[in-house]
N, C-alpha and C positions, 0 to 999 in steps of 0.2 A: 415554409413559404418562400418562394423565390422573390427576387427583386421585382420582377415583372408582375407577379401575383400581388405583392404588397402594394405596388404602385396602382394597380387596377382596383384593389380593395379600397384605396383611399381616393379614387377617382381624380388623380392628378394628371391624367392624360398619359399618352405614350411617350417614352423617350425617343428623341429623333436626332438627326444631324444638327438641326437648329438648336435644340436644347443643349446638346453637347458643345456646340460652338459658343453658346452663351456662357457656359461654365468656363471654357477656355479663355474667352475674352475677359471674364471677371478676374481670373488668375493673372492674365497678362497685364491687365490694368493695374493690379496691385503691384506686380513686379515693375512695371514701367513707372508707376508713382514713386516707388522706392529708388529706382535708378535716377529719376529726375531730382529727387531730394538729395541723393548722394552727389550728383553733379553740382548742385547748388552749394553743398557743404564744401566741396573741393575747389570751388570757384573754377570749375572746368572750362566754362566758356571763356573766362578771362585768360586762362592759361593758353587755350587754343588761339585766341586773338593775339596775345603777346608773342607766342612762339611762331605763329604762322604769318603774322602781319598781312592778313587778307588771303593767305593761301592755306593749303592743307599742311598738317603736321604729322611726321612719322610717329607711329605708335611708341617706338622706343624713346623718342624725345619727350613725349607726354609722360611716360612712366618714370623717366629719370627726373623730370621737373617736379612731379608729384611725389616722388620717393615711394612709389608703390610697385608691387610685382607686375611686370608687363602682362601676364595672363589675366590678372584681375582687371587691369585697365582695358585690355582688349575686350573682355566680356562686357564690361560696362559700356564702352564706346559702341560695340556692335549692337547692344540692346537699344541704345539711344539712336543710333543711325538707322536701325530697322524701323523705328517709329517716326523717322524723319526729323528728329531733333538736331542731329549733326549729320553732315554728309561724309560718306566714306568712299575712298578711292583705293582700289587694290594695288598692291605692289608685292614684291617678293619678301618683304620684311615685316609682314603683319598688318599692313594697311596704313593709310594716311587719313586723317580726319580734319574736317573744317567746319566752320559755322554755317548753319542754315538759318533762315529767318526765325524759326522757332528757338534756336539756341541763343539768338540775340536777346531774348527775354530773360535769359539767365545771366547776362552780363551785369556786373556790379554798377557800372556807370553808363546807364542807357536810359533815355527818357521813358521807354516802355518796359523797364526792368520789372520782372516779377520775382526776382531772386529772394527778396525778403519774405514775400508771401509764400513762396515755395518752402522756405526754411520754417516759417511759422506753422504752416499746414503739416509739414513732415514731422515736426516735433510734437504737435498735437496728436497726430495719428500714432506715433511711437508711444506716447504716454497712454493713450487709450487702449493700445494693444498689449501693454505690459501684463496686466492681470487677467487677460481674456481667457487663457486656458483654465485657470482656477475658477473663474466665474462660470464658465461653461460647464465644468465638471460639477460644481455645486448646484447649478440649475438642473442638470440632468438628474442628480440625486433627489432633488425636491419634486421633480415631475414623474419619477419612476413609480409605476403602479405597485401597490402593496401585494406581496405574495401570500 
């Protein structure tokens, strides 16, 4: 039975661009959630504010200050910038990054800071996900029809 036949047999409707976009959005949201949590752990907004003093900061400076691999920092910053959390300016050295209004919610000392909430939520999600593959496998074993 093909995927299309199986889908029709269960009357779940036809797959479409909209349903594919929904799955991609769900994956992106999980990735973005993890990126925001990582930014909060690293105090990334505070580092950008400190180094940039209201301006943008070269990627190399961020990586040096955070003591992390520049390619990892670039990947994180680009994910956050594409979602509008930080702003990104192009240059010939990997980009420059600055605070956006969304990033100010990740500052440690800000009246509207959500950093602690992000850390709490991220830690809860990490704990919840730790045993998930084993739980899913056990559940699949329990619901498998007898042969």
